[in-house]
C-alpha positions, 0 to 999 in steps of 0.5 A: 203535247198537253204541255204545249197546248197549255202553253199556247192557251196561256199565251192566247189568254194573255193576249185576250185582254180587250183593247176596244172601247167597251162603253156605249157612246151615250155615256161619253162626257157624262161619266163624272158626277159632282155629287160623288166628289162633294159627298166624299169631300163632305164626309172627309172634311166637314163639320157641318154638311149643308151640301147634299139635299136631305134632312138630318132630322127624322121622318114623322113618328106616324110614318116610322111606326107605319114602316115598323108595322109593315116590317114586323106585322103578320102580313108576310106578303109585305116582304115579297113582290107587290104589283110592279107598277105600284103597291095597290094601297099606295096607288089607290090613295095617291089617285084619291089624294091627287085627284082632288088636287088635279080636279079630275078622277084618276085611275090608280092602275093606269094614271099612277106609277110608283118608282124608285124615287123621283129620280127613276121617274125622271129617267123613265120619262126621258127614256120613254119619250126622247129620241135621237134628234129630239130637243128638250127645253130645260130652264136654268139653273136646273137639277143636274140630272136633267141634262145628263138624262136627256143626253143619255136618251139621245136628245139635245137639251136646250137651255133657257136661263132665269135671270136675276133682277136686283131688288130695290131699297137694298133688300135681300134678293128673293128667288122671285127676282129670278125671272124667265124671259118668255119671249126667249123661251118661246123662241126655243120651240121648234119642230124638233122640240119634244118636251119641256122640263118644269121644276117648281119649286125649283132646285137649286133656287127655291123659285115657285113659278107663278100662275101667270108664267105657268099659263104662258108655258102651258099655252106654248106647250099646247100651241107646239103640241109638246110634252111637259115633264113637271118635277114637283117633288118640293110641292109641299115645301113653299113659304111666305104664303106662296102657293104651289100650282100644278101645271097639269091642272091648267087647261089643255095640260093634263093630256100632255103632262107627267107630274113627278112626286117624291115621298122622300121630300114629302115625308122627310125620308129621302133614303126610302126612295119612293117616288111616283109619276102621274098622268094620262095612260097614253103617256104612262103606258110608255113609262111602264115599259121602261120601268118593267125593263129596268128596276121592275119593282119598288120596295113593298114595305116602304110603299105600304108605309107611304100609303098609310102616311098619305091615308093619314094626310088625306083625312087631315088635309088642310088642318093644323095637325097635317104634316103637310101644314107643319113641315113648311112652317118648320122649314121656313124657320130654318130657312130664316135662321140660315138666311140671317147667318149668311147675311151677317157673315157677308154672304148675300143669300137669295131668299127661297120661296120653297124647297130645302135650298137657298143660294148665296153670293160669295163675291165678298169672299173673293180675297179668301180664295182668289181666282186662278186665271185660265182654270177649267174648274169653275170658281164656285167649285174651287171655292166650295172645295176650299170652304169644306177643307178649310172651314169645315162647311160643305155646300154645292157650287151653283155651277153644278146646276147649269150647262157648261156654256153658262157656268161663268154666269153662276161662278159667284154662287153656291147652294146650301141646304137648310133642312137640318136640325137646329144644332146643325144650323147653330154650328154653321152659324158659329163657323160663319161668324168666326170666319167673319171675325177672321176677315175683319180682324187686323 
């Protein structure tokens, strides 16, 4: 009898393999991620990785020293949990620092929340505010997670493209030449609209949204009583005398805006994953609900180091020794170096006003990687794959930063990251110039 029971049990266990779908419906259609594919390709084939957006130079010494003190000092509490919504020293200095920039007093306990990078701050926003049936306006091209996070929350992304206007006199195109049709934008607002996502400076273009356009966006938000999710992670990385303006500082916008920032981009330490969301308590209280029921807590020592970094920068604000003054000067030089390399090689760069990134037109290289008729894969993606495998140069196709319906509009463009050491940019230049010689030699 025991043997018979054992046999029956084994038979049932063999039949017990699940056949019904296990994934939630909200994951359907968003399971693929271009970063997984291209990071793997770059690691396998690239000599120079100008794809993923992170510096390959170190954070400033004062920040590394602050982290070392946090880890090796006598304050053992820094190895344990801190306040779930933000380490008190960090939220206090963030409130003090940004309060001056917003022109209002911020309550560090209610108006600031620390997150696992800006990425988690975005996730908290979409989960906290977007219901099924809600529409969220997204300006295109856009950082790819906006679309998937809106869909995961049950919402519908509504895309409004920036459109390029060719510059006169044969000049290189600038990200400023990509412009928003404000009448088209206004037409997308309706009773289902819950929020608009603003990203300035913009990834991937590097466009800095001017005050006049921000004002018109603010007017639409107030008129239709909608939220603004403002992704400002590149706020310090603006070039050529451009100015970053925080939309929450405009009239009527503080009460309806969540502003998102990143220590990773601010201090060139993307792996630390320290970000934040700022806004009125009436909005942030809902982000805290998502946060406390997902990651709950961020690394204490990293928050302590970032707090010390901001304390230093608060004392040096606007002065030549400020890292926030020095870093954009360094990156502007790196941008100009890569612009010159790409232009000399025949790829037409779009000169960015900000960020780590620039976009380049690959139309002149069509003969190197011919199009495949009726292919489902965007041409820019196939070009980027071919380039990393055959030239050792990694970049990201711009088709990754637009909705599926508009991918053909971006098929001739790829994105490069110029936040790299000089040696890396020199090697990239060598690859590009050798490629050009191969194209022009008989």
